[in-house]
N, C-alpha and C positions, 0 to 999 in steps of 0.2 A: 319318501314322504311327498305327498301331493299338496295341493293348495286349492282354495276357492277364490274366485275372482269375479268382482262385479263389473260388468261392461257399462261404460258411460257413453262411449262413442266408438265408431269404426271409421278409420281413415285410410286413404291410400297415400303412400310415400313414393310417388312415381320416380323420383330421382334415384332411389335405391331399389326400386322394384319390390316394395314391401307393403303388406297390409298390416295395419296397426290396430289392435284392440286396446283402447285406452280406458283405464278405470282404476279400481282400487283392489288391492289384495285384502281379502276379508280374513283369511286363515292360511297359515303356512307361509311358504316362500316360493316366489316365482323365479324360475331359472331357465336359461337357454337349454334346449334339449328336451324339455318337458313337452307334452302334447296338450292342446286345448281340446276337450271333448265336447262336441255339440250333440245333444240328445234330442231326437225328434219324438221318439216313443220309447217304450220299455226296451226293446231289442234293436232299435234302429238309431244309429249314431254315425257321425263322421268325426275325424280328428285332423288337426294340423299341428305341425311341429313348430315350437318357438325357436326362432333363430337368434334373437337378442331381446334383452329387457332394458328399456331406457326410460328416462323421465320425459313426460310431455307437458310442456309449459303452456297454459292457456291464459290469454290476456283477459278475455271477457267470457265467463266470469274468471276472476283471478284465482286460479287453482293449479296445482301440480298433480298430474295423474301418472300412473305407471303405464308404460306402453309395452305391450307384448308384440314384437315384430315377427312376422311370418313371411316366408318367401312368397312372392306373387307369381303364380304360374299362369294366371289368366286375369286380364283387367276387370272381369266381372266378379271376381272373388270378393272384393270389398262389399259389393252390393249384396251378395249372397249372405255373407257373415252379418251384415247389418240387419237383414231380414230375419236371420236365425237368432240374433241377439239384440233385441230392442233395448234401449236404455233401462238399466236396472236388472237385466238378466244376469244370473249367477252361473258361471261355468266352472267345471272341475279342471284342474291342471294335474296331469298324471306324469309320473316318472316313467321312462321307457319300460322298466321291468315290472311296473304295476298296472299297465293298461288293461282295461276290461276285455 
């Protein structure tokens, strides 16, 4: 079972070498081990594995988001993901056995 996730913000968690996609689960359940599928065009996509799922507490505005933590292999990854997923972008989360 996969899920749909609305991205609100992309962050770098430098102390733990993680990229965080913070947002809301719209449908399904987000779990470690799933992949986030970024689609560019019909047949062109990339994906990244979710290492952990945690809450992200925001002070201004006062809200709690779900954080999808992914291993950071390159310091520029957060910038790339932010370009691929502007605020409001909905991405698919896939279980390993159901990837496209």
